[in-house]
C-alpha positions as a Markdown table, in Angstrom:
| # | Residue | x | y | z |
|---|---|---|---|---|
| 1 | Met | 18.7 | -99.6 | 202.5 |
| 2 | Gly | 16.3 | -97.5 | 204.4 |
| 3 | Gly | 18.5 | -97.3 | 207.4 |
| 4 | Ala | 21.5 | -96.1 | 205.1 |
| 5 | Val | 19.4 | -93.4 | 203.7 |
| 6 | Arg | 18.4 | -92.2 | 207.1 |
| 7 | Ser | 22.0 | -92.2 | 208.2 |
| 8 | Val | 23.0 | -90.0 | 205.2 |
| 9 | Gly | 20.1 | -87.8 | 205.9 |
| 10 | Arg | 21.1 | -87.3 | 209.5 |
| 11 | Ala | 24.8 | -86.7 | 208.4 |
| 12 | Leu | 23.7 | -84.0 | 206.0 |
| 13 | Gln | 21.5 | -82.3 | 208.6 |
| 14 | Phe | 24.1 | -82.3 | 211.3 |
| 15 | Pro | 26.1 | -79.3 | 210.2 |
| 16 | Val | 22.7 | -77.3 | 210.4 |
| 17 | Thr | 21.1 | -78.9 | 213.5 |
| 18 | Gly | 24.4 | -79.1 | 215.4 |
| 19 | Ala | 25.1 | -75.3 | 214.8 |
| 20 | Ala | 21.6 | -74.6 | 215.8 |
| 21 | Arg | 21.8 | -76.5 | 219.0 |
| 22 | Gly | 25.2 | -74.8 | 219.7 |
| 23 | Ile | 23.7 | -71.4 | 219.1 |
| 24 | Arg | 20.9 | -72.3 | 221.4 |
| 25 | Arg | 23.3 | -73.4 | 224.2 |
| 26 | Ala | 25.1 | -70.2 | 224.0 |
| 27 | Thr | 22.1 | -67.9 | 224.0 |
| 28 | His | 20.4 | -69.7 | 226.7 |
| 29 | Ala | 23.3 | -70.2 | 229.2 |
| 30 | His | 23.6 | -68.9 | 232.8 |
| 31 | Gly | 19.8 | -68.7 | 233.1 |
| 32 | Ala | 19.1 | -66.6 | 230.0 |
| 33 | Gly | 16.8 | -69.3 | 228.6 |
| 34 | Glu | 14.6 | -69.5 | 231.7 |
| 35 | Ser | 14.4 | -65.7 | 232.0 |
| 36 | Gly | 13.5 | -65.2 | 228.2 |
| 37 | Leu | 16.9 | -63.2 | 227.6 |
| 38 | Gly | 17.9 | -66.0 | 225.3 |
| 39 | Lys | 14.9 | -65.3 | 222.9 |
| 40 | Leu | 15.8 | -61.5 | 222.9 |
| 41 | Ile | 19.4 | -62.4 | 221.9 |
| 42 | Glu | 18.1 | -64.6 | 219.1 |
| 43 | Leu | 15.9 | -61.8 | 218.1 |
| 44 | His | 18.5 | -59.2 | 217.9 |
| 45 | Ala | 20.7 | -61.5 | 215.9 |
| 46 | Val | 17.9 | -61.7 | 213.4 |
| 47 | Asn | 17.6 | -57.9 | 213.5 |
| 48 | Gly | 21.3 | -57.5 | 212.7 |
| 49 | Ala | 21.2 | -60.0 | 209.8 |
| 50 | Gly | 18.2 | -58.2 | 208.2 |
| 51 | Asp | 19.7 | -54.7 | 208.6 |
| 52 | Val | 22.9 | -55.8 | 207.0 |
| 53 | Met | 21.0 | -57.1 | 204.0 |
| 54 | Val | 19.2 | -53.7 | 203.5 |
| 55 | Thr | 22.6 | -51.9 | 204.0 |
| 56 | Val | 24.3 | -54.0 | 201.4 |
| 57 | Ala | 21.5 | -53.4 | 198.8 |
| 58 | Leu | 21.4 | -49.5 | 199.4 |
| 59 | Ala | 25.2 | -49.1 | 199.4 |
| 60 | Ser | 25.4 | -50.8 | 196.0 |
| 61 | Thr | 22.5 | -48.8 | 194.7 |
| 62 | Val | 23.3 | -45.3 | 196.1 |
| 63 | Phe | 27.1 | -45.5 | 196.3 |
| 64 | Phe | 28.9 | -48.0 | 194.3 |
| 65 | Ser | 26.9 | -47.8 | 191.1 |
| 66 | Val | 28.0 | -44.4 | 189.9 |
| 67 | Pro | 31.3 | -42.3 | 189.8 |
| 68 | Thr | 32.4 | -40.5 | 192.9 |
| 69 | Asp | 31.0 | -37.1 | 192.2 |
| 70 | Glu | 27.7 | -38.4 | 191.4 |
| 71 | Ala | 27.7 | -40.8 | 194.3 |
| 72 | Arg | 28.3 | -37.7 | 196.7 |
| 73 | Gly | 25.2 | -36.2 | 195.2 |
| 74 | Arg | 23.2 | -39.4 | 195.6 |
| 75 | Val | 24.3 | -39.9 | 199.2 |
| 76 | Ala | 23.7 | -36.1 | 200.0 |
| 77 | Leu | 20.0 | -36.5 | 198.6 |
| 78 | Tyr | 19.7 | -39.9 | 200.6 |
| 79 | Leu | 20.8 | -38.1 | 203.6 |
| 80 | Ala | 18.6 | -35.2 | 203.1 |
| 81 | Ile | 15.6 | -37.2 | 202.4 |
| 82 | Thr | 16.0 | -40.0 | 205.0 |
| 83 | Met | 18.1 | -38.6 | 207.7 |
| 84 | Ala | 16.8 | -35.1 | 207.9 |
| 85 | Pro | 13.3 | -36.1 | 208.7 |
| 86 | Phe | 14.5 | -38.8 | 211.0 |
| 87 | Thr | 16.1 | -36.1 | 213.2 |
| 88 | Val | 12.5 | -34.7 | 213.6 |
| 89 | Leu | 10.9 | -38.1 | 214.2 |
| 90 | Ala | 13.7 | -39.3 | 216.6 |
| 91 | Pro | 12.6 | -37.3 | 219.5 |
| 92 | Val | 9.2 | -38.7 | 219.2 |
| 93 | Ile | 10.1 | -42.3 | 219.2 |
| 94 | Gly | 11.1 | -42.6 | 223.0 |
| 95 | Pro | 8.0 | -40.7 | 224.2 |
| 96 | Leu | 5.7 | -42.4 | 221.9 |
| 97 | Leu | 6.9 | -45.8 | 223.2 |
| 98 | Asp | 6.6 | -44.8 | 226.6 |
| 99 | Arg | 2.9 | -44.5 | 226.0 |
| 100 | Leu | 2.7 | -48.2 | 224.7 |
| 101 | Pro | 4.4 | -50.0 | 227.8 |
| 102 | His | 1.8 | -52.9 | 227.4 |
| 103 | Gly | 2.6 | -53.5 | 223.7 |
| 104 | Arg | 6.4 | -53.8 | 223.6 |
| 105 | Arg | 6.2 | -57.4 | 221.8 |
| 106 | Ala | 3.8 | -56.0 | 219.4 |
| 107 | Ala | 5.9 | -52.8 | 218.8 |
| 108 | Met | 9.0 | -55.0 | 218.0 |
| 109 | Ala | 7.0 | -57.2 | 215.7 |
| 110 | Gly | 5.5 | -54.2 | 214.0 |
| 111 | Ala | 9.1 | -52.7 | 213.4 |
| 112 | Met | 10.1 | -56.1 | 211.9 |
| 113 | Leu | 7.1 | -56.5 | 209.8 |
| 114 | Ala | 7.4 | -52.7 | 208.5 |
| 115 | Arg | 10.9 | -53.4 | 207.4 |
| 116 | Ala | 9.8 | -56.7 | 205.6 |
| 117 | Leu | 7.3 | -54.9 | 203.6 |
| 118 | Leu | 9.5 | -51.8 | 203.0 |
| 119 | Ser | 12.4 | -54.1 | 201.8 |
| 120 | Leu | 10.0 | -55.4 | 199.1 |
| 121 | Ile | 9.2 | -51.7 | 198.1 |
| 122 | Ile | 12.8 | -50.9 | 197.9 |
| 123 | Ser | 13.5 | -53.8 | 195.9 |
| 124 | Gly | 11.1 | -52.6 | 193.3 |
| 125 | Ala | 12.5 | -49.1 | 193.4 |
| 126 | Val | 16.0 | -50.4 | 192.9 |
| 127 | Ala | 14.9 | -52.4 | 189.8 |
| 128 | Thr | 13.2 | -49.5 | 188.3 |
| 129 | Gly | 15.2 | -46.5 | 189.7 |
| 130 | Ser | 12.0 | -45.1 | 191.3 |
| 131 | Leu | 12.1 | -42.3 | 193.8 |
| 132 | Glu | 10.2 | -44.6 | 196.3 |
| 133 | Leu | 13.5 | -45.7 | 197.3 |
| 134 | Tyr | 14.0 | -42.8 | 199.6 |
| 135 | Pro | 10.8 | -42.6 | 201.7 |
| 136 | Ala | 11.0 | -46.5 | 202.0 |
| 137 | Ala | 14.5 | -46.1 | 203.1 |
| 138 | Leu | 13.4 | -43.6 | 205.7 |
| 139 | Gly | 10.7 | -45.9 | 207.0 |
| 140 | Val | 13.3 | -48.7 | 207.4 |
| 141 | Leu | 15.5 | -46.3 | 209.4 |
| 142 | Val | 12.7 | -45.3 | 211.6 |
| 143 | Ala | 11.5 | -48.8 | 212.1 |
| 144 | Ser | 15.0 | -50.0 | 212.9 |
| 145 | Lys | 15.6 | -47.2 | 215.5 |
| 146 | Ala | 12.2 | -47.9 | 217.1 |
| 147 | Tyr | 13.1 | -51.5 | 217.4 |
| 148 | Gly | 16.4 | -50.5 | 219.2 |
| 149 | Val | 14.6 | -48.3 | 221.7 |
| 150 | Val | 12.2 | -51.0 | 222.5 |
| 151 | Arg | 15.0 | -53.6 | 222.9 |
| 152 | Ser | 16.9 | -51.4 | 225.2 |
| 153 | Ala | 13.7 | -50.9 | 227.3 |
| 154 | Val | 13.1 | -54.7 | 227.3 |
| 155 | Val | 16.4 | -56.1 | 228.6 |
| 156 | Pro | 15.9 | -54.8 | 232.2 |
| 157 | Arg | 12.7 | -57.1 | 232.2 |
| 158 | Leu | 14.5 | -60.2 | 231.2 |
| 159 | Leu | 17.6 | -60.2 | 233.6 |
| 160 | Pro | 18.4 | -63.8 | 234.9 |
| 161 | Pro | 19.4 | -64.0 | 238.6 |
| 162 | Arg | 22.7 | -62.7 | 239.5 |
| 163 | Phe | 23.0 | -61.1 | 235.9 |
| 164 | Ser | 24.0 | -57.4 | 235.6 |
| 165 | Leu | 22.3 | -55.1 | 233.0 |
| 166 | Val | 25.8 | -54.6 | 231.4 |
| 167 | Lys | 26.5 | -58.3 | 230.9 |
| 168 | Ala | 23.0 | -58.8 | 229.4 |
| 169 | Asn | 23.4 | -55.9 | 227.0 |
| 170 | Ser | 26.9 | -57.1 | 226.1 |
| 171 | Arg | 25.5 | -60.6 | 225.0 |
| 172 | Val | 22.6 | -59.1 | 223.1 |
| 173 | Thr | 25.1 | -56.6 | 221.3 |
| 174 | Leu | 27.6 | -59.3 | 220.6 |
| 175 | Ala | 24.8 | -61.5 | 219.1 |
| 176 | Gly | 23.9 | -58.7 | 216.8 |
| 177 | Leu | 27.6 | -58.1 | 215.7 |
| 178 | Leu | 28.2 | -61.8 | 215.1 |
| 179 | Ala | 25.0 | -62.1 | 213.0 |
| 180 | Thr | 25.9 | -59.0 | 211.0 |
| 181 | Gly | 29.3 | -60.4 | 210.1 |
| 182 | Ala | 27.8 | -63.7 | 209.2 |
| 183 | Ala | 25.2 | -62.2 | 207.0 |
| 184 | Ala | 27.4 | -59.6 | 205.2 |
| 185 | Pro | 29.0 | -62.2 | 202.9 |
| 186 | Val | 25.6 | -63.9 | 202.3 |
| 187 | Ala | 24.2 | -60.4 | 201.3 |
| 188 | Ala | 27.1 | -59.8 | 199.0 |
| 189 | Gly | 26.5 | -63.1 | 197.4 |
| 190 | Leu | 22.9 | -62.3 | 196.9 |
| 191 | His | 23.8 | -59.0 | 195.4 |
| 192 | Ala | 25.8 | -61.0 | 192.9 |
| 193 | Leu | 22.6 | -62.3 | 191.5 |
| 194 | Gly | 20.9 | -58.9 | 191.2 |
| 195 | Asp | 20.5 | -55.7 | 192.9 |
| 196 | Pro | 17.1 | -56.8 | 194.6 |
| 197 | Trp | 18.2 | -60.1 | 195.9 |
| 198 | Pro | 19.6 | -58.9 | 199.2 |
| 199 | Leu | 16.2 | -57.2 | 199.9 |
| 200 | Tyr | 14.3 | -60.4 | 199.2 |
| 201 | Gly | 16.7 | -61.9 | 201.7 |
| 202 | Ala | 15.8 | -59.1 | 204.3 |
| 203 | Phe | 12.1 | -59.6 | 203.7 |
| 204 | Val | 12.5 | -63.4 | 204.7 |
| 205 | Ile | 14.6 | -62.5 | 207.6 |
| 206 | Phe | 12.4 | -59.8 | 209.0 |
| 207 | Val | 9.2 | -61.9 | 208.5 |
| 208 | Gly | 10.9 | -64.5 | 210.8 |
| 209 | Gly | 11.7 | -61.8 | 213.3 |
| 210 | Thr | 8.1 | -60.7 | 213.4 |
| 211 | Phe | 7.1 | -64.1 | 214.7 |
| 212 | Leu | 10.1 | -64.5 | 216.9 |
| 213 | Ser | 9.1 | -61.1 | 218.6 |
| 214 | Phe | 5.9 | -62.8 | 220.0 |
| 215 | Ser | 8.1 | -65.7 | 221.4 |
| 216 | Leu | 9.4 | -63.3 | 224.1 |
| 217 | Pro | 7.9 | -63.8 | 227.6 |
| 218 | Pro | 4.7 | -61.9 | 228.4 |
| 219 | Lys | 6.5 | -60.1 | 231.3 |
| 220 | Val | 8.1 | -58.0 | 228.5 |
| 221 | Asp | 4.7 | -56.2 | 228.2 |
| 222 | Ser | 4.5 | -55.6 | 231.8 |
| 223 | Ala | 4.7 | -51.9 | 232.9 |
| 224 | Lys | 4.1 | -52.4 | 236.6 |
| 225 | Gly | 5.6 | -49.5 | 238.6 |
| 226 | Glu | 7.1 | -47.7 | 235.7 |
| 227 | Asp | 7.4 | -43.9 | 235.1 |
| 228 | Val | 8.8 | -41.5 | 232.5 |
| 229 | Ala | 12.6 | -40.5 | 233.0 |
| 230 | Leu | 13.9 | -37.1 | 232.4 |
| 231 | Leu | 17.5 | -36.0 | 231.8 |
| 232 | Ala | 19.2 | -33.7 | 234.3 |
| 233 | Ala | 18.8 | -30.8 | 232.0 |
| 234 | Asp | 14.9 | -31.4 | 232.3 |
| 235 | Glu | 15.1 | -30.9 | 236.0 |
| 236 | Gln | 14.3 | -27.1 | 235.9 |
| 237 | His | 10.9 | -28.1 | 234.5 |
| 238 | Leu | 10.1 | -29.9 | 237.9 |
| 239 | His | 11.8 | -27.1 | 240.1 |
| 240 | Gly | 11.5 | -24.0 | 238.0 |
| 241 | Pro | 9.1 | -21.0 | 238.6 |
| 242 | His | 6.2 | -22.8 | 236.9 |
| 243 | Arg | 6.7 | -26.3 | 238.6 |
| 244 | Gly | 3.2 | -26.2 | 239.6 |
| 245 | Gln | 2.0 | -26.7 | 236.2 |
| 246 | Val | 4.0 | -30.0 | 235.8 |
| 247 | Lys | 2.2 | -32.9 | 237.4 |
| 248 | Arg | 4.5 | -35.8 | 237.7 |
| 249 | Pro | 4.4 | -37.2 | 241.1 |
| 250 | Gly | 7.4 | -39.3 | 242.3 |
| 251 | Leu | 9.4 | -38.6 | 239.1 |
| 252 | Arg | 13.2 | -38.3 | 239.4 |
| 253 | Thr | 15.9 | -37.1 | 237.1 |
| 254 | Val | 18.7 | -39.4 | 235.8 |
| 255 | Gly | 21.2 | -37.3 | 237.4 |
| 256 | Pro | 24.4 | -35.4 | 236.2 |
| 257 | Ala | 26.7 | -38.4 | 236.0 |
| 258 | Val | 24.4 | -40.0 | 233.3 |
| 259 | Thr | 24.1 | -36.7 | 231.4 |
| 260 | His | 27.8 | -36.4 | 231.2 |
| 261 | Ala | 28.2 | -40.0 | 230.1 |
| 262 | Leu | 25.5 | -39.5 | 227.5 |
| 263 | Gly | 27.3 | -36.5 | 226.2 |
| 264 | Ala | 30.6 | -38.5 | 225.8 |
| 265 | Asn | 28.6 | -41.4 | 224.1 |
| 266 | Ala | 26.9 | -38.9 | 221.9 |
| 267 | Ala | 30.5 | -37.6 | 220.7 |
| 268 | Leu | 31.5 | -41.1 | 220.1 |
| 269 | Arg | 28.4 | -41.8 | 217.9 |
| 270 | Cys | 28.9 | -38.4 | 216.2 |
| 271 | Leu | 32.4 | -39.6 | 215.3 |
| 272 | Ser | 31.1 | -42.9 | 214.0 |
| 273 | Gly | 28.6 | -41.3 | 211.7 |
| 274 | Phe | 31.2 | -38.9 | 210.4 |
| 275 | Leu | 33.9 | -41.5 | 209.9 |
| 276 | Ile | 31.3 | -43.7 | 207.9 |
| 277 | Phe | 30.5 | -41.1 | 205.4 |
| 278 | Phe | 33.7 | -39.2 | 205.3 |
| 279 | Leu | 35.9 | -42.3 | 204.8 |
| 280 | Ala | 33.5 | -44.0 | 202.4 |
| 281 | Phe | 34.2 | -41.2 | 199.8 |
| 282 | Leu | 37.8 | -40.4 | 200.8 |
| 283 | Leu | 38.8 | -44.0 | 200.4 |
| 284 | Arg | 36.9 | -44.3 | 197.2 |
| 285 | Glu | 38.8 | -41.5 | 195.7 |
| 286 | His | 42.1 | -42.0 | 197.4 |
| 287 | Pro | 42.2 | -45.8 | 198.4 |
| 288 | Leu | 44.7 | -47.3 | 200.9 |
| 289 | Thr | 48.3 | -47.9 | 199.4 |
| 290 | Gly | 48.2 | -50.6 | 197.0 |
| 291 | Glu | 44.5 | -51.5 | 197.4 |
| 292 | Ser | 41.3 | -51.0 | 195.5 |
| 293 | Ala | 38.6 | -48.7 | 196.8 |
| 294 | Ala | 36.3 | -51.7 | 197.7 |
| 295 | Val | 39.2 | -53.5 | 199.6 |
| 296 | Ser | 40.1 | -50.3 | 201.4 |
| 297 | Leu | 36.6 | -49.7 | 202.6 |
| 298 | Gly | 36.5 | -53.5 | 203.6 |
| 299 | Ile | 39.6 | -53.2 | 205.6 |
| 300 | Val | 38.4 | -50.1 | 207.5 |
| 301 | Gly | 34.9 | -51.9 | 208.0 |
| 302 | Val | 36.4 | -54.9 | 209.4 |
| 303 | Ala | 38.7 | -53.0 | 211.7 |
| 304 | Ala | 35.8 | -51.1 | 213.1 |
| 305 | Gly | 33.7 | -54.2 | 213.5 |
| 306 | Ala | 36.5 | -56.1 | 215.2 |
| 307 | Gly | 37.0 | -53.3 | 217.6 |
| 308 | Asn | 33.4 | -53.0 | 218.3 |
| 309 | Ala | 33.1 | -56.7 | 219.2 |
| 310 | Leu | 36.2 | -56.5 | 221.3 |
| 311 | Gly | 34.9 | -53.6 | 223.2 |
| 312 | Thr | 31.6 | -55.5 | 223.9 |
| 313 | Ala | 33.6 | -58.5 | 225.1 |
| 314 | Val | 35.9 | -56.5 | 227.3 |
| 315 | Gly | 32.9 | -54.7 | 228.8 |
| 316 | Ala | 31.4 | -58.1 | 229.7 |
| 317 | Trp | 34.7 | -59.0 | 231.3 |
| 318 | Leu | 35.5 | -56.0 | 233.4 |
| 319 | Lys | 34.5 | -56.0 | 237.2 |
| 320 | Ser | 34.3 | -53.5 | 239.8 |
| 321 | Arg | 35.5 | -50.5 | 237.5 |
| 322 | Ala | 34.0 | -47.0 | 237.9 |
| 323 | Pro | 31.9 | -46.3 | 234.5 |
| 324 | Glu | 32.9 | -42.7 | 234.6 |
| 325 | Ile | 36.5 | -43.5 | 234.6 |
| 326 | Ile | 36.1 | -46.0 | 231.8 |
| 327 | Ile | 34.3 | -43.5 | 229.6 |
| 328 | Val | 36.8 | -40.8 | 230.3 |
| 329 | Thr | 39.6 | -43.1 | 229.6 |
| 330 | Val | 38.5 | -44.6 | 226.1 |
| 331 | Val | 37.3 | -41.3 | 224.8 |
| 332 | Ala | 40.7 | -39.8 | 225.6 |
| 333 | Val | 42.3 | -42.7 | 223.8 |
| 334 | Val | 40.0 | -42.1 | 220.8 |
| 335 | Leu | 40.8 | -38.4 | 220.9 |
| 336 | Gly | 44.6 | -39.1 | 220.8 |
| 337 | Thr | 44.4 | -41.7 | 218.1 |
| 338 | Ala | 42.3 | -39.3 | 216.1 |
| 339 | Val | 44.9 | -36.5 | 216.3 |
| 340 | Val | 47.8 | -38.7 | 215.6 |
| 341 | Ala | 46.0 | -40.3 | 212.5 |
| 342 | Ala | 45.1 | -36.8 | 211.3 |
| 343 | Ile | 48.7 | -35.5 | 211.6 |
| 344 | Leu | 50.4 | -38.6 | 210.3 |
| 345 | Phe | 47.6 | -39.7 | 207.9 |
| 346 | Gly | 48.2 | -43.2 | 206.4 |
| 347 | Ala | 46.6 | -46.4 | 205.9 |
| 348 | Phe | 47.6 | -48.2 | 209.1 |
| 349 | Leu | 46.6 | -45.3 | 211.2 |
| 350 | Val | 43.0 | -44.9 | 209.6 |
| 351 | Ala | 42.5 | -48.6 | 210.3 |
| 352 | Cys | 43.7 | -48.2 | 213.9 |
| 353 | Leu | 41.3 | -45.1 | 214.3 |
| 354 | Ala | 38.4 | -47.2 | 213.0 |
| 355 | Ala | 39.3 | -50.0 | 215.3 |
| 356 | Val | 39.9 | -47.8 | 218.3 |
| 357 | Ala | 36.7 | -45.8 | 217.7 |
| 358 | Gly | 34.5 | -49.1 | 217.5 |
| 359 | Phe | 36.2 | -50.4 | 220.7 |
| 360 | Ala | 35.5 | -47.2 | 222.6 |
| 361 | Gln | 32.0 | -46.9 | 221.3 |
| 362 | Ala | 31.0 | -50.2 | 222.5 |
| 363 | Leu | 32.7 | -49.9 | 225.9 |
| 364 | Ala | 31.5 | -46.6 | 226.6 |
| 365 | Lys | 27.8 | -47.6 | 225.7 |
| 366 | Leu | 28.1 | -50.4 | 228.2 |
| 367 | Ala | 29.5 | -48.0 | 230.9 |
| 368 | Leu | 26.5 | -45.7 | 230.2 |
| 369 | Asp | 24.3 | -48.7 | 230.8 |
| 370 | Ala | 26.1 | -49.3 | 234.1 |
| 371 | Leu | 25.4 | -45.7 | 235.1 |
| 372 | Ile | 21.7 | -46.0 | 234.2 |
| 373 | Gln | 21.6 | -49.1 | 236.2 |
| 374 | Arg | 23.3 | -47.5 | 239.3 |
| 375 | Asp | 21.8 | -44.0 | 239.3 |
| 376 | Val | 18.3 | -44.4 | 237.8 |
| 377 | Pro | 15.5 | -46.0 | 239.9 |
| 378 | Glu | 14.1 | -49.0 | 238.5 |
| 379 | Leu | 10.7 | -47.3 | 238.1 |
| 380 | Val | 12.0 | -45.0 | 235.2 |
| 381 | Arg | 15.0 | -47.1 | 234.1 |
| 382 | Thr | 13.4 | -48.4 | 230.9 |
| 383 | Ser | 12.2 | -44.9 | 229.8 |
| 384 | Ala | 15.9 | -43.6 | 230.4 |
| 385 | Phe | 17.0 | -46.2 | 228.0 |
| 386 | Ala | 14.6 | -45.0 | 225.4 |
| 387 | Arg | 15.6 | -41.4 | 225.9 |
| 388 | Ser | 19.2 | -42.2 | 225.6 |
| 389 | Glu | 19.0 | -44.3 | 222.6 |
| 390 | Thr | 17.1 | -41.6 | 220.8 |
| 391 | Leu | 19.6 | -39.0 | 221.6 |
| 392 | Leu | 22.6 | -41.2 | 220.5 |
| 393 | Gln | 21.0 | -42.0 | 217.1 |
| 394 | Met | 20.4 | -38.2 | 216.6 |
| 395 | Ala | 24.2 | -37.6 | 217.3 |
| 396 | Trp | 25.0 | -40.3 | 214.6 |
| 397 | Val | 22.9 | -38.3 | 212.1 |
| 398 | Phe | 24.5 | -35.0 | 212.8 |
| 399 | Gly | 28.0 | -36.6 | 212.4 |
| 400 | Gly | 27.0 | -38.3 | 209.2 |
| 401 | Ala | 25.6 | -34.9 | 207.8 |
| 402 | Val | 29.0 | -33.2 | 208.6 |
| 403 | Gly | 31.0 | -36.0 | 207.0 |
| 404 | Ile | 28.9 | -36.0 | 203.7 |
| 405 | Val | 29.9 | -32.1 | 203.2 |
| 406 | Met | 33.6 | -32.4 | 204.1 |
| 407 | Pro | 36.3 | -31.8 | 201.5 |
| 408 | Leu | 38.2 | -35.1 | 200.7 |
| 409 | Asn | 41.3 | -34.1 | 202.8 |
| 410 | Gly | 42.3 | -36.8 | 205.3 |
| 411 | Thr | 44.2 | -34.5 | 207.6 |
| 412 | Val | 41.4 | -32.0 | 207.8 |
| 413 | Gly | 38.7 | -34.5 | 208.1 |
| 414 | Leu | 40.2 | -36.5 | 210.9 |
| 415 | Leu | 41.0 | -33.3 | 212.8 |
| 416 | Val | 37.2 | -32.3 | 212.6 |
| 417 | Gly | 36.4 | -35.8 | 214.0 |
| 418 | Ala | 38.8 | -35.1 | 216.8 |
| 419 | Val | 37.0 | -32.0 | 217.6 |
| 420 | Phe | 33.7 | -33.8 | 218.1 |
| 421 | Val | 35.5 | -36.2 | 220.5 |
| 422 | Ala | 37.2 | -33.4 | 222.4 |
| 423 | Val | 33.9 | -31.7 | 223.1 |
| 424 | Gly | 32.5 | -34.8 | 224.6 |
| 425 | Trp | 35.6 | -35.7 | 226.4 |
| 426 | Leu | 35.9 | -32.2 | 228.2 |
| 427 | Gly | 32.4 | -32.4 | 229.2 |
| 428 | Thr | 32.8 | -35.7 | 230.8 |
| 429 | Leu | 36.0 | -35.0 | 232.5 |
| 430 | Lys | 34.6 | -31.8 | 234.0 |
| 431 | Gly | 31.7 | -33.8 | 235.5 |
| 432 | Leu | 34.0 | -36.5 | 236.9 |
| 433 | Leu | 36.4 | -33.9 | 238.5 |
| 434 | Ala | 33.3 | -32.1 | 240.0 |
| 435 | Ser | 32.1 | -35.4 | 241.5 |
| 436 | Ala | 35.4 | -36.2 | 242.8 |
| 437 | Arg | 35.6 | -32.6 | 244.4 |
| 438 | Gln | 32.2 | -33.4 | 246.1 |
| 439 | Gly | 33.1 | -36.7 | 247.3 |
| 440 | Gly | 30.2 | -38.3 | 245.4 |
| 441 | Arg | 32.0 | -40.6 | 243.1 |
| 442 | Thr | 30.8 | -44.1 | 243.5 |
| 443 | Arg | 32.4 | -47.2 | 242.2 |
| 444 | Thr | 30.1 | -49.8 | 240.5 |
| 445 | Arg | 30.1 | -53.1 | 238.8 |
| 446 | Val | 30.4 | -53.1 | 235.0 |
| 447 | Ala | 30.1 | -56.8 | 234.6 |
């Protein structure tokens, strides 16, 4: 009888333990387990699951619970109270973390713990309608972006042998996307129990992430040989008329190729923020043909997520491709798709634009990673990641701010989005042509 009970127990546990072992094999493959990258992949998956719990709770509270006109006002207020201060705080995140090179695990754990506690505060605010919701949401946003900056800086320290930086980032990003997709329906199910329940789920997840952060290897906290990176635009501070006042011996800039690539990525992030806010209201007021507002938003969201995952997978697969050409190409494709979707506005083209924009954003970010790996010395590479991530988040905030104030006209809105992309594309194309004329274009591995 006892043997039968144990057999039934093992059978019931197998779906969970078997899945856990499968995930562990995938995240620790090709030396990622030995180097510590597998632990970071798992941590980022936890981060994605927790963030989507908070997102579902806030979206249902701020956006879906009231009529469209009132929702625009609520989201505008949310944007003003959370995003506007974030644009001031974001430039501080990277330099501040540069000053804490020996506490990266603690910084990631602190970002997780802060979001866990703030999730409880938001759950109370959701239940009572308190204004505490907005400053707490700002805190969650800042903690999330601080985690993202530290995570980008940590990846180069955990590369397995014969593992490119782009491939490592692809694995980490893909794990976050998969965890987000898996946690979203769970968050929706918890929301059916009550508005605060997704936030309780987020609390549990982030507490787990707090402990998981300290499971990363000690070399994450090593800052041996590192320095602070400057963008090419900052070079004048080193070589200008007052250069004697700046004492940064051995400092090098990231170079024009990285700067142009960062501009293109910022344009795509700007488009992403714009589309999220603009389409959220547009599709709520004018759903896709034959569909409800919730289903319309779901279709566009799934298309964007699938495109992002595909772009991440393609980035890990590509080999021996010039990242400058990849960036120029994918941004041009997004620009063309945005123009066509604006002129021939329709359900299918809106979904296509969301998918193409997600694909391009993922692939262009991986190409930017390749350029940083190629052109930025190892001594300042982690700082360059921190600076670039902060600038990209600021671009997303700006795009979202424009999207919230746009009139609900599909053609006009998508043309505005196309303008964002065109600015980034032209700047990158100009830089690529200048590099080609100088004979300085270098081919590199992207996977």
